[in-house]
N, C-alpha and C positions, 0 to 999 in steps of 0.2 A: 923387618920393622917391628919395633916394640911399642906396645900400647898399655896404658894404665886404665884400670876399671875402678871407678868409685861406686861402692854399693853398701847395702845394709841388710841385716837379716835378724830374724828371731831364731835363737838357738834351741828353742824348746824341742824341736823334732830331729835334732842333729847331734851326732857324737863328735862335736867340735868342728873346727874349720878344716883341719888337715885330713886327708884321705886315711881311712882306717880299714883294715881287712874285715870284710863281712859286716861292716857297719856303714850307715849312710852319713855322709859329711857334706858340708857346704861346698868344699872344693870339688868334690866329685860331681855334684849337681851342676855347678857352673861350667866345669870342663865339658861335660856331656852336652850342655846347651850350646856352648861356643863351637864345639866340634861339629854338631849337627848343622848349625846355621852356616858356618864357614866351610863345611864339607872337607875338613882336614883335621888331623889329630891336634888338639890344642891342650897344652899344659900351662897351668897358671901358678904363680908364686905369690903368696899373700904377705901382707905387711906383718902379720902375727898369726899365732896359732891358738885361737880361743878354745877352751875346754868344752866338754859336753854340757849343753844347757846354757852356755854363756852367749850373750847377744852382742851385736855390733850395730851401732847407729851410723858409724862412718868408718869404713875400712877400704883399703886399696889392695889391688893385686896387679901384676903385670903378666902379659903373655906376648909371644912372638908369632908372627905370621908373614908370609910373603905377599899377602893381599893388602890392598889399600882399603882401609876401614873408615867409614864416616859415622856421623852422629846417629844415623838411622839404626846402627847396630844395637844401641842401647834400647831403642823402642822394640826391636825384634826380640831381644833377650827378655825383656819384661813380659812380652806376650807368651814366651816359651817357658819361663821360670815359674815355679810354684809361688803362691801368694806370700810366703814368708821370706822370700829373697827379692830385693828390689835393686836394680841398677840405676844409678843417677846419671852418670856420664862416662864416656870412653874417649880418651885423647892420646895422641902420640907423644912419645918421650924419646930422648936419645937412647940408642941401643945399649949403652952401658948403665943406664939408670935402673936401679933395683928397688923393688917395693919394700923389701925387708931391710937391706943393709944401708940404704940411703935415707931411711926415716930418721929425723932429728929428734922427735919426741913422740910419745904416745900418751893419751889421756883416757882414764877409765872413770866411770861413775858406778857407785854401788848404792842400792836403795834398800832401806829397811822400813817396813810398815809397822807403826806403833799401835795399830788397831787391826782387828780381823777384817780383811778387805777381800771380798770374793773377786774383785776386778784386778787385783795385783798378785794373784797366786803364782803367776808365771813370770813376774817381773820384779819381785821384791821379797826379801826375807821377812816372813810374818813373825813379828816379835811382840805380840800384844800382851804377853804375860810377864814381860820384864820391863823394869824402869832403867833408862839409860841417861847418864849425865853427859850431855854433849860438851860441856866445858872441860871436864876431865879428858874426854877423848881428843879435844883440840889441843890441850896441853901436851898430850902424848904425840900429836902430829908434829909439834915443833921439834921434838927429839929426832924424828926421822931425817931432818936436814943435816944432822951432825954426822951421819954415817954414809958409807958407800957399799960396804959388804953386807948383803942381806941374805946370807946363807940360812939364817934362822927361819926365813919365810919362803925358802925355795923347796920345790918338790924334790924328793930324794931320788938319787940314781938317774940323773939326766946327763946329757952330754955337754953341759955348759963349760966353756973354757974359763969363764970368770963369773962370779956372782956379784960383781960390782955394778951398781946402778946409781945414777944421780937424780934424786928426787927434787923437783923444783916447786912442786905445789902439793899440799895435802891439807884438806880442810873438811870438816863436817858442818852441814847446814840443815836447819829444820824448817819445813814448810807444813804447817798444820800437823797432821799425824804421820808425816813421812820424814825420815832422815835420808840425806844424800851425802855420800862421801865422794869427794872429787880429788883425784891424785894424778899428777903428771910426772913423768920421768923420761930420761933418754932411752931407757929400755926397761923391760920387766922380765923377771924370772917366771917360769911356769908355776902357777898357783900362788904367786906372790901377793897379789891384791887380796885374794880371798883369805890368805893366812894373816895378813895385816888386819883386815876387817874383823876376823875372829878374835884376834888379840885385843883390838880396840873395844870390842863388845865386853870382854872381861874387865877392861879398865873402866868402861862406862857403867857397868853394873856393880862396881865396887869390889870385885874379886881380887884385883891387884891394883897397886898404885901406878899412876902415870910414870913415875921415875923408874919403875921396874923395867920399863922398856929398854933402858940402857943395858941392863944385864942380859936381857933376852937377846938383843942384837949382838952384844959382845960374845955371847956363848957360841955363836955360829953353829947352832944345833936346832934342827927343826922341832925336836921334842920340847924345847924351851918355850916355844911360842904357842899361841892358842889354836884351837881346832879351826879348820878352814870353814869360812862361811859358805852356805849353799850357793850353787852356781847361778840360779835364776835371777838373783839381784844384781848381777854384774853386767855392765855394758862397756864395750870399747866405743868411745864417742869421738875420738879424733886421732889422726896420725899426721904429723907435720913433715914437710919436705921443703928443700930449697929449689923449687921449680925455676 
């Protein structure tokens, strides 16, 4: 039987979601907890592979077991897991349903603090020494809809079969002294959102014009885009499925 887990985590103390040799990961911690409670070896498959220091407000994973599982397992897991990982619910799905391949969209948010804030050091890019023009950044967002190949924002030397993604939403919003970037696509490349944010910051600070984004994307060269934004400001906030 296959089950889905909906959970969230702070990525501060982890080297990403996926298991890494000699490094602590969210996947490893979850698998150990499930294996201990169910008394069998459990392997989970996540909806995505967040990088070191990146957070998830809402993410899914699936696992298989011969046991009948009820909602009490979520309570048991939360008692067993560390405070920075929280399980919301566990529910059964068809055996063919896949947490990664059956996802129809993913949404990320990226946060920038425009003032020095001791309470968001681990959850936002502290950028209180730079002025950013949100209108220029949103002008650049409109350009993202015109393209599908985002090689210029992809981590180099990965095993991607394609660098094509369909972005359906990209917008910057300001609330007080905090900027939030919201972006939704059918799929994302490794490091893609952070590379886009880094490039948007160069546009917002006046280093390059919004229209330059056309050339950056057309180049299909990671060196043409801006430096990646730091990981702590990035959150995976939603993954969609046709349940």
